[in-house]
A tleap script that builds the chain and sets N, CA, C and O, in Angstrom:
source leaprc.protein.ff14SB
mol = sequence {
  NMET ASP ILE THR ASN PHE PRO ASP PRO THR
  ARG GLU SER TYR LEU ARG THR LEU PHE SER
  GLN GLU GLN LYS PHE THR HIE TYR GLY THR
  ASP PHE HIE TYR VAL PRO LYS PRO LEU GLU
  GLU GLY GLU THR ARG ASN GLU ILE ILE GLY
  ARG ILE GLY ARG SER VAL THR MET GLU GLU
  ASN LEU SER PRO SER ASP ASN PHE GLU ASP
  SER CARG
}
set mol.1.N position { 44.981 37.323 -72.564 }
set mol.1.CA position { 45.314 37.609 -73.954 }
set mol.1.C position { 46.818 36.969 -74.332 }
set mol.1.O position { 47.870 37.300 -73.785 }
set mol.2.N position { 46.703 36.203 -75.150 }
set mol.2.CA position { 47.925 35.540 -75.650 }
set mol.2.C position { 48.818 36.453 -76.753 }
set mol.2.O position { 48.430 36.715 -77.891 }
set mol.3.N position { 49.947 36.828 -76.232 }
set mol.3.CA position { 50.700 37.743 -77.232 }
set mol.3.C position { 51.328 36.917 -78.500 }
set mol.3.O position { 51.575 37.489 -79.562 }
set mol.4.N position { 51.568 35.502 -78.291 }
set mol.4.CA position { 52.086 34.696 -79.293 }
set mol.4.C position { 51.092 34.482 -80.576 }
set mol.4.O position { 51.540 34.026 -81.628 }
set mol.5.N position { 49.835 34.808 -80.437 }
set mol.5.CA position { 49.094 34.848 -81.420 }
set mol.5.C position { 48.777 36.510 -81.805 }
set mol.5.O position { 47.750 36.783 -82.427 }
set mol.6.N position { 49.499 37.319 -81.489 }
set mol.6.CA position { 49.022 38.896 -81.661 }
set mol.6.C position { 49.666 39.189 -82.925 }
set mol.6.O position { 50.857 38.938 -83.110 }
set mol.7.N position { 48.816 39.780 -83.917 }
set mol.7.CA position { 49.317 40.046 -85.235 }
set mol.7.C position { 50.533 41.219 -85.154 }
set mol.7.O position { 51.421 41.118 -86.000 }
set mol.8.N position { 50.608 42.187 -84.303 }
set mol.8.CA position { 51.740 43.080 -84.317 }
set mol.8.C position { 52.116 43.034 -82.958 }
set mol.8.O position { 51.444 43.646 -82.129 }
set mol.9.N position { 53.429 42.172 -82.525 }
set mol.9.CA position { 53.761 41.977 -81.258 }
set mol.9.C position { 54.522 42.978 -80.656 }
set mol.9.O position { 55.404 42.575 -79.898 }
set mol.10.N position { 54.367 44.528 -80.846 }
set mol.10.CA position { 54.939 45.445 -80.357 }
set mol.10.C position { 54.481 45.708 -79.069 }
set mol.10.O position { 53.256 45.607 -79.005 }
set mol.11.N position { 55.111 46.060 -77.844 }
set mol.11.CA position { 54.629 46.294 -76.690 }
set mol.11.C position { 53.371 47.414 -76.676 }
set mol.11.O position { 52.375 47.313 -75.959 }
set mol.12.N position { 53.596 48.331 -77.479 }
set mol.12.CA position { 52.696 49.448 -77.478 }
set mol.12.C position { 51.367 48.833 -77.879 }
set mol.12.O position { 50.360 48.935 -77.179 }
set mol.13.N position { 51.414 48.139 -79.127 }
set mol.13.CA position { 50.283 47.729 -79.604 }
set mol.13.C position { 49.529 46.668 -78.745 }
set mol.13.O position { 48.298 46.646 -78.768 }
set mol.14.N position { 50.209 45.830 -78.021 }
set mol.14.CA position { 49.746 45.020 -77.215 }
set mol.14.C position { 48.957 45.524 -76.033 }
set mol.14.O position { 47.801 45.148 -75.836 }
set mol.15.N position { 49.610 46.412 -75.213 }
set mol.15.CA position { 48.953 47.175 -74.328 }
set mol.15.C position { 47.687 47.896 -74.704 }
set mol.15.O position { 46.709 47.957 -73.960 }
set mol.16.N position { 47.774 48.538 -76.122 }
set mol.16.CA position { 46.682 49.309 -76.438 }
set mol.16.C position { 45.321 48.419 -76.667 }
set mol.16.O position { 44.181 48.788 -76.386 }
set mol.17.N position { 45.668 47.279 -77.187 }
set mol.17.CA position { 44.665 46.152 -77.572 }
set mol.17.C position { 44.140 45.701 -75.963 }
set mol.17.O position { 42.961 45.712 -75.608 }
set mol.18.N position { 45.140 45.364 -75.221 }
set mol.18.CA position { 44.554 45.059 -73.778 }
set mol.18.C position { 43.792 45.981 -73.108 }
set mol.18.O position { 42.760 45.609 -72.549 }
set mol.19.N position { 44.164 47.197 -73.076 }
set mol.19.CA position { 43.372 48.247 -72.397 }
set mol.19.C position { 42.492 48.819 -73.002 }
set mol.19.O position { 42.082 49.854 -72.476 }
set mol.20.N position { 41.879 48.398 -74.289 }
set mol.20.CA position { 40.742 48.920 -75.138 }
set mol.20.C position { 39.728 47.982 -74.699 }
set mol.20.O position { 38.629 48.125 -75.235 }
set mol.21.N position { 39.854 47.014 -73.806 }
set mol.21.CA position { 38.792 45.832 -73.441 }
set mol.21.C position { 38.724 46.152 -71.863 }
set mol.21.O position { 39.624 46.652 -71.189 }
set mol.22.N position { 37.319 45.707 -71.392 }
set mol.22.CA position { 37.193 45.594 -69.745 }
set mol.22.C position { 38.242 44.416 -69.427 }
set mol.22.O position { 38.592 43.563 -70.244 }
set mol.23.N position { 38.666 44.517 -68.144 }
set mol.23.CA position { 39.613 43.524 -67.776 }
set mol.23.C position { 39.188 43.373 -66.192 }
set mol.23.O position { 38.923 44.354 -65.498 }
set mol.24.N position { 39.161 42.199 -65.777 }
set mol.24.CA position { 38.990 41.947 -64.390 }
set mol.24.C position { 40.122 41.210 -63.890 }
set mol.24.O position { 40.623 40.327 -64.587 }
set mol.25.N position { 40.643 41.532 -62.568 }
set mol.25.CA position { 42.031 41.189 -62.038 }
set mol.25.C position { 41.921 41.393 -60.583 }
set mol.25.O position { 41.168 42.207 -60.048 }
set mol.26.N position { 42.806 40.512 -59.927 }
set mol.26.CA position { 42.824 40.454 -58.367 }
set mol.26.C position { 44.219 40.963 -58.022 }
set mol.26.O position { 45.239 40.632 -58.626 }
set mol.27.N position { 44.159 41.819 -56.966 }
set mol.27.CA position { 45.360 42.421 -56.685 }
set mol.27.C position { 45.265 42.442 -55.083 }
set mol.27.O position { 44.317 43.039 -54.571 }
set mol.28.N position { 46.241 41.794 -54.261 }
set mol.28.CA position { 46.205 41.394 -52.951 }
set mol.28.C position { 45.054 40.898 -52.383 }
set mol.28.O position { 44.747 41.165 -51.222 }
set mol.29.N position { 44.296 40.096 -53.209 }
set mol.29.CA position { 43.204 39.319 -52.759 }
set mol.29.C position { 41.796 40.071 -52.907 }
set mol.29.O position { 40.784 39.621 -52.371 }
set mol.30.N position { 41.798 41.189 -53.631 }
set mol.30.CA position { 40.736 42.147 -53.793 }
set mol.30.C position { 40.371 42.131 -55.355 }
set mol.30.O position { 41.305 42.398 -56.111 }
set mol.31.N position { 39.155 41.856 -55.914 }
set mol.31.CA position { 38.776 41.969 -57.206 }
set mol.31.C position { 38.703 43.453 -57.693 }
set mol.31.O position { 38.179 44.328 -57.004 }
set mol.32.N position { 39.209 43.667 -58.812 }
set mol.32.CA position { 39.313 44.926 -59.429 }
set mol.32.C position { 38.673 44.664 -60.770 }
set mol.32.O position { 38.640 43.605 -61.397 }
set mol.33.N position { 38.144 45.907 -61.099 }
set mol.33.CA position { 37.656 45.941 -62.745 }
set mol.33.C position { 38.025 47.076 -63.363 }
set mol.33.O position { 37.964 48.201 -62.868 }
set mol.34.N position { 38.459 46.758 -64.588 }
set mol.34.CA position { 39.068 48.189 -65.330 }
set mol.34.C position { 38.077 48.401 -66.592 }
set mol.34.O position { 37.971 47.454 -67.372 }
set mol.35.N position { 37.419 49.468 -66.816 }
set mol.35.CA position { 36.591 49.922 -67.969 }
set mol.35.C position { 37.145 50.909 -68.667 }
set mol.35.O position { 37.286 51.983 -68.082 }
set mol.36.N position { 37.599 50.787 -70.100 }
set mol.36.CA position { 38.123 51.872 -70.929 }
set mol.36.C position { 37.098 52.675 -71.127 }
set mol.36.O position { 35.936 52.281 -71.217 }
set mol.37.N position { 37.565 54.171 -71.228 }
set mol.37.CA position { 36.742 55.280 -71.451 }
set mol.37.C position { 36.619 55.256 -73.029 }
set mol.37.O position { 37.571 55.276 -73.810 }
set mol.38.N position { 35.223 55.207 -73.370 }
set mol.38.CA position { 35.026 55.173 -74.934 }
set mol.38.C position { 35.391 56.460 -75.609 }
set mol.38.O position { 35.352 57.498 -74.948 }
set mol.39.N position { 35.776 56.482 -76.994 }
set mol.39.CA position { 35.948 57.628 -77.582 }
set mol.39.C position { 34.632 58.162 -77.976 }
set mol.39.O position { 33.685 57.457 -78.323 }
set mol.40.N position { 34.626 59.648 -77.890 }
set mol.40.CA position { 33.427 60.310 -78.120 }
set mol.40.C position { 33.580 60.501 -79.661 }
set mol.40.O position { 34.624 60.443 -80.311 }
set mol.41.N position { 32.253 60.754 -80.125 }
set mol.41.CA position { 32.131 60.970 -81.685 }
set mol.41.C position { 33.237 61.969 -82.247 }
set mol.41.O position { 33.261 63.110 -81.785 }
set mol.42.N position { 34.044 61.634 -83.107 }
set mol.42.CA position { 35.182 62.598 -83.669 }
set mol.42.C position { 36.156 62.853 -82.694 }
set mol.42.O position { 36.838 63.844 -82.957 }
set mol.43.N position { 36.470 62.204 -81.526 }
set mol.43.CA position { 37.489 62.266 -80.807 }
set mol.43.C position { 38.580 61.376 -81.058 }
set mol.43.O position { 38.308 60.201 -81.304 }
set mol.44.N position { 39.885 61.788 -81.032 }
set mol.44.CA position { 41.149 60.976 -81.120 }
set mol.44.C position { 41.948 61.286 -80.177 }
set mol.44.O position { 41.955 62.449 -79.775 }
set mol.45.N position { 42.827 60.288 -79.592 }
set mol.45.CA position { 43.573 60.555 -78.618 }
set mol.45.C position { 44.687 59.487 -78.524 }
set mol.45.O position { 44.334 58.353 -78.849 }
set mol.46.N position { 45.918 59.645 -78.153 }
set mol.46.CA position { 46.911 58.946 -77.865 }
set mol.46.C position { 47.048 58.238 -76.560 }
set mol.46.O position { 47.680 57.186 -76.461 }
set mol.47.N position { 46.468 58.806 -75.586 }
set mol.47.CA position { 46.465 58.300 -74.195 }
set mol.47.C position { 45.590 57.197 -74.147 }
set mol.47.O position { 44.692 57.132 -74.986 }
set mol.48.N position { 45.732 56.209 -73.182 }
set mol.48.CA position { 45.058 55.042 -72.721 }
set mol.48.C position { 44.208 55.465 -71.550 }
set mol.48.O position { 44.816 55.547 -70.483 }
set mol.49.N position { 42.914 55.751 -71.538 }
set mol.49.CA position { 42.142 56.202 -70.305 }
set mol.49.C position { 41.045 55.204 -70.062 }
set mol.49.O position { 40.363 54.619 -70.903 }
set mol.50.N position { 41.007 55.122 -68.770 }
set mol.50.CA position { 39.985 54.242 -68.136 }
set mol.50.C position { 39.703 54.450 -66.704 }
set mol.50.O position { 40.179 55.435 -66.140 }
set mol.51.N position { 38.920 53.548 -66.026 }
set mol.51.CA position { 38.840 53.636 -64.775 }
set mol.51.C position { 38.916 52.218 -64.170 }
set mol.51.O position { 38.702 51.187 -64.808 }
set mol.52.N position { 39.264 52.291 -62.797 }
set mol.52.CA position { 39.587 51.049 -62.004 }
set mol.52.C position { 38.731 51.214 -60.865 }
set mol.52.O position { 38.742 52.272 -60.236 }
set mol.53.N position { 37.909 50.150 -60.516 }
set mol.53.CA position { 36.995 50.133 -59.537 }
set mol.53.C position { 37.074 48.840 -58.703 }
set mol.53.O position { 37.705 47.865 -59.110 }
set mol.54.N position { 36.458 48.853 -57.595 }
set mol.54.CA position { 36.363 47.497 -56.941 }
set mol.54.C position { 34.850 47.643 -56.041 }
set mol.54.O position { 34.379 48.719 -55.672 }
set mol.55.N position { 34.326 46.478 -55.834 }
set mol.55.CA position { 33.059 46.595 -55.012 }
set mol.55.C position { 33.408 46.758 -53.531 }
set mol.55.O position { 34.352 46.186 -52.986 }
set mol.56.N position { 32.548 47.603 -52.930 }
set mol.56.CA position { 32.779 47.846 -51.601 }
set mol.56.C position { 31.363 47.765 -50.888 }
set mol.56.O position { 30.383 48.360 -51.335 }
set mol.57.N position { 31.332 46.913 -49.646 }
set mol.57.CA position { 30.031 46.611 -49.207 }
set mol.57.C position { 30.136 47.474 -47.822 }
set mol.57.O position { 31.056 47.429 -47.006 }
set mol.58.N position { 29.049 48.207 -47.776 }
set mol.58.CA position { 28.857 49.033 -46.577 }
set mol.58.C position { 27.671 48.800 -45.640 }
set mol.58.O position { 26.570 48.580 -46.145 }
set mol.59.N position { 27.811 48.831 -44.374 }
set mol.59.CA position { 26.808 48.559 -43.592 }
set mol.59.C position { 25.872 49.840 -43.482 }
set mol.59.O position { 26.357 50.911 -43.117 }
set mol.60.N position { 24.740 49.740 -43.751 }
set mol.60.CA position { 23.840 51.188 -43.819 }
set mol.60.C position { 23.104 51.165 -42.574 }
set mol.60.O position { 23.067 52.238 -41.970 }
set mol.61.N position { 22.414 50.012 -41.975 }
set mol.61.CA position { 21.785 49.867 -40.833 }
set mol.61.C position { 22.289 48.810 -39.814 }
set mol.61.O position { 22.900 47.799 -40.160 }
set mol.62.N position { 21.962 49.151 -38.432 }
set mol.62.CA position { 22.331 48.100 -37.489 }
set mol.62.C position { 21.416 46.886 -37.442 }
set mol.62.O position { 20.461 46.892 -38.218 }
set mol.63.N position { 21.564 45.976 -36.733 }
set mol.63.CA position { 20.852 44.646 -36.559 }
set mol.63.C position { 19.564 44.846 -36.087 }
set mol.63.O position { 19.251 45.815 -35.396 }
set mol.64.N position { 18.621 43.758 -36.514 }
set mol.64.CA position { 17.206 43.980 -35.758 }
set mol.64.C position { 17.208 44.270 -34.405 }
set mol.64.O position { 16.317 44.991 -33.957 }
set mol.65.N position { 18.085 43.813 -33.671 }
set mol.65.CA position { 18.082 43.793 -32.269 }
set mol.65.C position { 18.295 45.363 -31.760 }
set mol.65.O position { 18.001 45.766 -30.634 }
set mol.66.N position { 18.900 46.202 -32.889 }
set mol.66.CA position { 19.106 47.560 -32.506 }
set mol.66.C position { 18.108 48.433 -33.231 }
set mol.66.O position { 18.281 49.644 -33.361 }
set mol.67.N position { 17.108 47.813 -33.676 }
set mol.67.CA position { 15.953 48.438 -34.222 }
set mol.67.C position { 16.326 49.185 -35.774 }
set mol.67.O position { 15.839 50.246 -36.167 }
set mol.68.N position { 17.295 48.347 -36.504 }
set mol.68.CA position { 17.759 48.869 -37.657 }
set mol.68.C position { 18.069 50.390 -37.848 }
set mol.68.O position { 17.780 51.042 -38.851 }
set mol.69.N position { 18.678 50.834 -36.771 }
set mol.69.CA position { 19.116 52.148 -36.734 }
set mol.69.C position { 20.173 52.444 -37.796 }
set mol.69.O position { 20.852 51.510 -38.224 }
set mol.70.N position { 20.359 53.742 -38.266 }
set mol.70.CA position { 21.295 54.017 -39.082 }
set mol.70.C position { 22.911 53.821 -38.430 }
set mol.70.O position { 23.225 54.263 -37.325 }
set mol.71.N position { 23.693 53.199 -39.188 }
set mol.71.CA position { 25.018 52.766 -38.687 }
set mol.71.C position { 26.030 53.942 -38.889 }
set mol.71.O position { 27.152 53.845 -38.392 }
set mol.72.N position { 25.652 55.093 -39.632 }
set mol.72.CA position { 26.566 56.133 -40.037 }
set mol.72.C position { 26.460 57.133 -38.961 }
set mol.72.O position { 27.129 58.165 -39.009 }
savepdb mol mol.pdb
quit
């Protein structure tokens, strides 16, 4: 998002606009995803609320040579 083309260049309005949308970013080589919490019907709030998550790959089973046993 380019702040030079932003209609109201205050820091708060820029951050509110930025965090009202999904964002993907990399931190220390790991990809993260931010998703804002949508407003419920009739709800108003001053806080910026969302979730940040990342993909996690987990091994569920061992290799074929180990008969695909559970790895947990």
